[in-house]
N, C-alpha and C positions, 0 to 999 in steps of 0.2 A: 853793258850787256846787250847784245844785238839779238833780235828774233831771227832764228834760222829754222829751216824745215827740210823735209825730204818729200819727193813727189813720186807717184806711182810710175812704174816702168810698164806701160801698157799701150795698146794701139788706139787710144782715144783721140778724137780730132782736136785741132788746136784751140777751138773755142771752149773746150772743157778744161777747167782749172781744178786741181786737186792737190792736197798736201796734208802732211802730219807735222805739227810743230815739234821741235826739239826742246828738251828741258833747259839746256844751256846753264847748268848749275856751276857756281863757283864754290859752294859749300855743300857737296852732295849728301852729307850726313844730316843736314837740316831738311826735314820732310817737305818744306814748302819752297826751298830756295830754287830759283829759276822761274821759268814762265809757267805758272800754274793758272789754269783757266776755270777751275772748279770752285764754286762758292759754298760748298758743303763739307769742306775738309779741314775746317778750323783755321784757315789762313785769314790774314787781315783783309777785311772786305775792300778797303781802299786800294790795296795792292792788286787784288783780283780785278777790280774795276779798271785800274790803270793798265793791266795786261790786256783786257778786252779792248780798251781804247787803242792800244798799240797795235794789236792784231788787225783791227779794222783799218787803221791809218796806213800801216806798212803794206798791207795787201791791196789798198785802194778799193775796198768794198763799198758799193753804193748803199748797202743796207747791212745791219748787224746780222750775224748768223742766227739761224733758228735753233736755239738750244733746247734740249729735251731733258725731261726728268726721267733718267734711265732706270729701268726696273729689272734688268736681266731677263726680260720677257720677249714676246714675239710680236708686239704691236709695231706696225710700220704705217706712217701717215703721210698723206699729201701735205706739202708745206702750206697749201691754201687752207687747210683745215686746222693748222696749229694755232694755239694760243700760247701765252707765256708759260714756259716750262710744262708743256704737254707731256703726259706720261706715255713714253714710247721708247723703243730702242732702234728706231730707224725712221728716215724720212726720204721723200723723193719729190722732184719737181720737173716740169718741162718748160719752165719759164726762166728767162734770163734774170740774172742778178739776185735770185733767191738762193741763199747759201745754206745747204744742209750741213749739219755739224753733229759730231759725237765726241765725247770725252773718254779717255782710256788711260790705264796704267797697268798693263799686262793683257787685258782683253784686246781683241783684234778689231780695228776699224776695217770694214769691208766696203770698198768703193765699187759702185755699179754705174754703167752707162751702156751705150751701144756704139757700133762703129760710126754711125751717123751723128752721134751726140744729140739725139732727139730728147733725151732726158738724163738726169743724174740722180743718184741715190747713195745713201750712206747708212750702214748698219753697224751697231755695237754688238760684238759677238764674243761672249765668254762661254764657258762650258755649259752654264745653265741655259742660255739662249740657244746655243747650238743644239743641245739635246732636246729643247722644247720646240725647235723648228723655226727660229727667226730667219734663217737663210731661205727656207721654203716660203715663208710668209713674204719676204722681200721680193723674191723672184716672181711670186704670184701677183704681187701688188703693182710692180713697175709696168709701164705702158709699152712693153715690147715682149715678144716671145722669147723664151729661154735661148733659142738658137741664135738670137741677135745680140744677146747680152754679153758684155765684157766685164771682167771682175779683177780687182786687185786687193789682196789682203795686206794691210799695212803692218807696221811694227807691233810685235806681240811677244809674250814670253815664249822662249824656246823649249823644246822637249827636255833639254838637259836640266832645266830648273822647275818644270811644271809637274810636281808630284801630286798624285791623286790616290784616293782609296778605291776599294773594290766597288762600292756603291756608285760612285761617280763613273767608274769605268763601265759598269753595267748600263747606265743611262746613255753613255756616249755611243755604245755599240748596239743599242736596242733596235735602231732602224735598219742597220745593215752590219752583219757580223764581219764583213770585209774590213771594217774600220779598225779591227784589232791590229791590223798592220801598222797603225800609227800610235799604238800604245805598247810600251815595253815594260815587262816586270822588273821591279826593283825591291828585292826582299819580299815582304808581305804587301808592298804597295806598288804603284805603277808610275811611269813617266809618260805623259801624254803630249803628242805633237799637235798643238791647237791649230796651227796654220795648215798642217797636213790634213787634219780632220775636216777643216773648212773646205779646202780644195777638193777633197774627195767627194764631199756632198755636192758642191757646185758642179763638178764634172758629171756626176750621176744625173743631175738635172738637165744636162745637155747644153750648158752655156757655150758661147762661141770661143771664149778665152778666159782662162783663170790662171793667175800666178800670184806669188807672194814675196814680200820683202824677206830678206835674211837677217834683218836687224832684230836683236833680242833685247827687250826692254829691261829684263832682269840684269843682264850682264854688264851694261854700261851706265853706271850711276850718274855720271855727268851729263849724259845725253838724254836719258829717259827716266821718268818716274816709274816705279814698280811697287805695286801693292804687296806682292809676295816678298819682296826684299825689305820693304820699309814698314809695312802696315799702314799707319797714317801717313799720307803723302798727297802731293798734288796730282794733277791730271794734264796730259797733253791734249791738244785739240786737233781733230781731223776735220777738214772742210772740203766740200765739193760744190762747184757752181758753174754756170755757163754765162758767157758774154758773146753774143753773136752780132 
């Protein structure tokens, strides 16, 4: 089983490296089969450790990624201030070889940089973080003005499979009723376009570039873990770093 990944399609300079790992499952019904990088999903610790080692070696990373204890919150930290498993849902750095990382299995990894590649950042964005303002926190925290920031939304659950209730819908459109355009009724419930909602917020903040992957984590069991599809399951890793 070989480690594979996809990369953002965005106008970042060549010294910015970014990717989301693929699951690469041979037995997709097994909740942990493939490259799982989460140590909190009841997978064998030795297997998870081996996957982390493979990730570092295959990518030729000088240092291990800065893993976060994700909370579905709005905290975004400088990598210089991180300790082991800091509670946060995003990180950024302007230093070479420091690797920002998030784990996901339907939530969206959101990559940030600028056209000069003066910094890199990565956010973990599910509906709770989106409604709470993690995108706004990330844009406010990174060391560039919004008009300089470029953004890429990585693989996430698509609208076809992301069913929500009325209470969640109300939270998602609370900051701007125009976001209703990304939520469709389905009987007494709704289908939400998570990537579309993220892009709408980023564009309202005036970023220089924002686009999204069309990959759906729910739809392709061999390529992606999906919490909505499986419940207990592994997590993909998204990474971003610089080497100048």
